[in-house]
C-alpha positions as CSV (number, residue, x, y, z in Angstrom):
1,M,-0.1,-20.9,8.3
2,I,-0.4,-17.5,6.8
3,V,2.5,-16.5,4.3
4,V,3.2,-12.7,4.0
5,M,4.9,-11.5,0.8
6,G,6.2,-7.9,1.0
7,S,6.9,-8.3,4.8
8,T,9.5,-5.4,4.8
9,G,7.1,-3.0,2.8
10,A,4.8,-0.7,4.6
11,T,1.5,-2.8,4.3
12,G,3.3,-6.2,4.7
13,N,5.0,-5.0,7.7
14,A,1.8,-3.4,9.3
15,L,0.1,-6.9,8.5
16,L,2.8,-8.8,10.4
17,H,2.3,-6.5,13.4
18,S,-1.5,-7.2,13.3
19,L,-1.1,-11.0,12.9
20,L,1.4,-11.1,15.8
21,T,-1.0,-9.2,18.0
22,L,-3.6,-11.8,17.2
23,G,-1.2,-14.6,18.0
24,T,-1.5,-16.2,14.4
25,P,1.1,-18.4,12.9
26,V,2.7,-16.4,10.2
27,R,5.7,-16.9,7.8
28,A,7.4,-13.7,6.6
29,L,9.1,-13.9,3.1
30,T,11.9,-11.6,2.3
31,R,14.7,-11.6,-0.3
32,T,17.2,-10.7,2.4
33,P,16.6,-13.1,5.4
34,H,19.8,-12.2,7.1
35,K,18.5,-8.6,7.8
36,P,16.0,-8.3,10.5
37,I,12.4,-7.2,9.6
38,P,11.5,-4.1,11.3
39,G,9.3,-4.5,14.6
40,I,8.7,-8.2,14.6
41,T,11.2,-9.3,17.2
42,G,11.3,-8.7,21.0
43,P,10.8,-10.4,24.3
44,H,7.2,-10.3,24.3
45,R,6.6,-11.2,20.6
46,P,5.8,-14.7,19.4
47,P,8.3,-16.2,17.0
48,V,7.9,-15.3,13.5
49,E,9.1,-17.8,10.7
50,V,11.3,-15.8,8.2
51,Q,11.9,-17.4,4.9
52,Y,13.8,-16.5,1.8
53,A,11.6,-16.1,-1.3
54,D,12.0,-14.0,-4.6
55,A,9.1,-13.6,-7.1
56,T,11.5,-14.3,-9.9
57,D,12.6,-17.7,-8.4
58,H,10.1,-20.5,-8.8
59,H,11.9,-22.9,-6.5
60,S,12.0,-20.4,-3.6
61,L,8.3,-19.7,-3.9
62,R,7.2,-23.3,-4.1
63,T,9.4,-23.8,-0.9
64,A,8.1,-20.7,0.9
65,F,4.4,-21.6,0.1
66,K,4.7,-25.3,1.4
67,G,2.3,-26.2,4.1
68,A,0.6,-22.8,4.1
69,G,-3.1,-22.1,3.6
70,Q,-3.2,-18.5,2.9
71,L,-1.1,-15.9,1.2
72,F,-1.0,-12.0,1.4
73,L,0.3,-10.6,-1.9
74,A,1.6,-7.2,-1.9
75,M,4.5,-6.3,-4.2
76,A,5.9,-2.9,-5.0
77,N,4.5,-1.2,-8.1
78,S,6.8,-1.7,-11.1
79,P,6.7,-2.5,-14.9
80,A,7.1,-6.2,-14.0
81,Q,4.4,-6.3,-11.5
82,V,1.8,-8.1,-13.6
83,A,4.1,-10.7,-14.7
84,L,5.5,-11.3,-11.2
85,E,2.2,-11.4,-9.3
86,T,0.5,-13.6,-11.8
87,R,3.4,-16.0,-11.5
88,V,3.0,-16.1,-7.8
89,I,-0.8,-16.7,-8.0
90,D,-0.1,-19.7,-10.5
91,I,2.5,-21.0,-8.0
92,A,0.3,-20.6,-4.8
93,A,-2.6,-22.4,-6.8
94,H,-0.2,-25.5,-7.3
95,T,1.2,-25.7,-3.9
96,G,-2.0,-25.8,-1.8
97,I,-2.6,-22.1,-1.0
98,G,-6.4,-21.8,-0.7
99,H,-6.9,-18.1,-0.1
100,I,-5.0,-15.0,-1.3
101,V,-5.5,-11.6,0.0
102,K,-4.1,-9.1,-2.7
103,I,-3.3,-5.5,-2.4
104,S,-4.5,-3.7,-5.5
105,A,-5.4,-0.1,-6.4
106,P,-8.5,2.3,-6.9
107,A,-9.7,2.4,-10.4
108,A,-8.4,-1.0,-11.1
109,E,-10.1,-1.3,-14.6
110,P,-9.2,-2.3,-18.0
111,D,-9.5,1.1,-19.3
112,S,-8.2,3.0,-16.3
113,P,-6.2,6.3,-17.1
114,V,-3.5,5.0,-14.6
115,A,-1.2,2.4,-16.1
116,I,-0.5,0.7,-12.8
117,S,-4.2,0.4,-12.1
118,R,-4.7,-1.3,-15.5
119,G,-2.0,-3.8,-14.4
120,H,-3.8,-4.4,-11.1
121,H,-7.0,-5.0,-13.1
122,A,-5.1,-7.7,-15.0
123,V,-3.8,-9.3,-11.9
124,E,-7.3,-9.3,-10.3
125,E,-8.6,-11.2,-13.4
126,H,-5.9,-13.7,-13.3
127,L,-6.7,-14.2,-9.7
128,R,-10.4,-14.6,-10.2
129,A,-9.8,-17.3,-13.0
130,S,-7.5,-19.2,-10.6
131,G,-10.5,-20.7,-8.7
132,L,-8.7,-19.6,-5.6
133,T,-10.7,-18.0,-2.7
134,H,-9.6,-14.3,-3.1
135,T,-9.9,-11.0,-1.2
136,I,-9.1,-7.8,-3.0
137,L,-8.0,-4.7,-1.1
138,R,-7.9,-1.5,-3.0
139,P,-6.5,1.2,-0.7
140,H,-6.1,4.9,-1.6
141,A,-3.0,7.0,-1.1
142,F,-0.9,5.6,1.9
143,M,-0.3,8.3,4.6
144,Q,3.3,6.8,4.9
145,N,4.0,8.0,1.3
146,L,3.7,11.5,2.5
147,L,7.1,11.2,4.0
148,R,8.5,11.4,0.5
149,L,7.3,15.0,0.6
150,A,9.5,15.9,3.6
151,P,12.5,17.4,1.5
152,A,10.3,19.8,-0.3
153,V,8.3,20.4,2.8
154,A,11.5,21.3,4.7
155,R,12.1,23.9,1.9
156,G,8.5,25.4,2.4
157,I,6.9,24.0,-0.5
158,I,4.5,21.2,-1.7
159,L,4.4,20.4,-5.5
160,G,1.4,19.0,-7.2
161,T,-1.0,19.4,-10.2
162,T,-4.3,18.9,-8.6
163,G,-5.2,22.2,-7.2
164,D,-8.2,21.9,-4.6
165,A,-9.0,18.4,-5.6
166,P,-9.1,16.2,-2.5
167,F,-7.0,13.1,-2.0
168,N,-8.0,10.1,0.4
169,Y,-5.2,9.0,2.6
170,I,-5.2,5.9,4.6
171,D,-2.6,4.7,7.3
172,C,-0.9,1.4,6.2
173,R,-1.6,0.3,9.7
174,D,-5.3,0.2,8.9
175,I,-4.8,-1.6,5.7
176,G,-2.6,-4.2,7.8
177,D,-5.6,-4.6,10.2
178,V,-8.2,-4.9,7.4
179,A,-5.8,-7.5,5.8
180,A,-5.5,-9.5,9.2
181,A,-9.3,-9.4,9.4
182,A,-9.6,-10.8,5.8
183,L,-7.1,-13.6,6.6
184,T,-8.7,-14.6,10.2
185,S,-12.5,-13.8,9.7
186,P,-14.3,-16.0,7.0
187,G,-17.1,-13.4,6.8
188,I,-14.6,-10.9,5.3
189,A,-12.7,-13.2,2.9
190,G,-13.9,-13.1,-0.8
191,G,-14.8,-9.6,-1.0
192,T,-13.4,-6.6,-2.8
193,Y,-12.9,-3.6,-0.7
194,T,-12.0,-0.1,-1.5
195,L,-10.1,1.5,1.5
196,T,-10.0,5.1,2.6
197,G,-9.1,7.2,5.7
198,H,-11.8,9.3,7.3
199,E,-11.4,12.4,5.1
200,A,-10.1,13.6,1.8
201,V,-7.7,16.5,1.8
202,S,-6.4,18.7,-0.9
203,Y,-2.7,19.6,-1.2
204,P,-3.4,23.3,-0.3
205,E,-5.1,22.0,2.9
206,L,-2.2,19.6,3.6
207,A,0.3,22.6,3.3
208,S,-1.8,24.6,5.7
209,R,-1.8,21.6,8.2
210,L,1.9,21.1,8.0
211,A,2.7,24.8,8.4
212,I,0.7,24.8,11.7
213,L,2.4,21.6,12.8
214,T,5.9,22.6,11.9
215,G,5.5,26.3,12.7
216,N,7.1,27.2,9.3
217,P,5.4,28.7,6.2
218,I,4.7,26.0,3.7
219,R,2.9,26.8,0.5
220,Y,1.4,24.7,-2.3
221,V,2.7,25.4,-5.8
222,R,0.6,24.1,-8.7
223,L,2.6,22.8,-11.7
224,T,1.4,21.5,-15.1
225,R,1.4,17.8,-15.5
226,D,4.6,18.1,-17.7
227,E,6.3,20.4,-15.1
228,L,5.6,17.9,-12.4
229,R,6.8,14.9,-14.3
230,D,10.0,16.8,-15.3
231,N,10.7,17.6,-11.8
232,L,10.2,14.1,-10.5
233,I,12.6,12.8,-13.0
234,H,15.2,15.2,-12.9
235,N,15.0,16.6,-9.3
236,A,13.6,13.8,-7.4
237,H,15.4,11.2,-9.6
238,M,12.4,8.9,-10.1
239,P,12.5,6.4,-12.9
240,T,10.1,7.6,-15.9
241,W,7.6,4.9,-15.2
242,L,7.1,6.1,-11.7
243,A,7.1,9.8,-12.5
244,D,4.1,8.8,-15.1
245,H,2.5,7.0,-12.3
246,V,2.5,9.9,-9.9
247,T,1.2,12.4,-12.4
248,E,-1.5,9.9,-13.7
249,I,-2.7,9.5,-10.0
250,Q,-2.8,13.2,-9.6
251,Q,-4.8,13.6,-12.9
252,L,-7.3,10.9,-11.7
253,A,-7.9,12.8,-8.4
254,I,-9.0,15.7,-10.6
255,A,-11.2,13.6,-13.0
256,R,-12.7,11.6,-10.2
257,P,-13.0,13.7,-6.9
258,E,-12.2,11.5,-4.0
259,T,-14.5,10.9,-1.2
260,P,-14.1,8.8,1.9
261,N,-16.0,5.7,2.7
262,T,-16.7,3.8,5.8
263,T,-15.4,0.4,4.8
264,V,-12.6,0.4,7.4
265,A,-14.8,1.2,10.3
266,D,-17.3,-1.4,9.0
267,I,-14.7,-4.2,8.9
268,L,-12.8,-3.3,12.2
269,G,-15.4,-1.6,14.3
270,R,-13.4,1.5,14.9
271,P,-12.7,4.5,12.8
272,P,-9.7,4.6,10.6
273,R,-6.6,6.5,12.0
274,T,-6.6,10.2,11.2
275,L,-4.3,12.3,8.8
276,D,-3.7,14.7,11.7
277,A,-2.6,11.9,14.0
278,F,-0.2,10.5,11.5
279,L,1.4,14.0,10.8
280,H,1.8,14.7,14.6
281,E,3.3,11.3,15.0
282,Q,5.7,12.0,11.9
283,H,6.2,15.7,12.5
284,T,10.0,15.6,13.1
285,H,10.4,14.4,9.3
286,F,9.0,17.6,8.1
287,L,11.1,20.1,10.1
288,R,13.7,22.0,8.7
């Protein structure tokens, strides 16, 4: 049995779809089991075991992990993430889980300029010390997160600090497929994999592609780091820690220019989904 934490999130839900396609027994964990999990029910879908679990509730985790051999660990970034994920790892180790696939982040280093990445490094180290078999996935920026730009794009602008620095984007469905491979293919389990899409694209190029796609003028507006942070806090209503994270990620892209790799294709035997295909699929979100 494979347990999926974060089953309502972008990567966890994508993994559920991948495992269902493979016909693999899966237990989806959620803090709201009375609410349907998107896309996992239907007349042609195998049954999915849905169970309540909360990372702050030790008893619920022990119950959720009982009888399972593998765990997919993906939690939303937050100031509490290190404490919560290390607790999950400890409980998993004591309840018989043998293999954990963890979603981490690029630049997961002890001295990373990105605070969230430093936290992921701490969790990775805790996972290594646990003695469990573990697979670490370090995806770059999720294409699905581009939908958060939709309100600004509808006004004809994209705000950022990166200028012509390129970003790697990866579709969460590709991350789900790689995670499924790690959970079902012994030859992949145990590695650390940095995941990208097939190209790295700057914000000015993204604005140009969206302008062509929507038929509306869209321009990139370059801000200073402080200007972007203030805009995210006061206009996008982000909590301070998240605004800091976004600006740190953008500064990292300037300091370490991002280039795509072939990891997804090497593991899956097919190329990753393209940014253009994703934008076409989601184009109505960016219309005025």
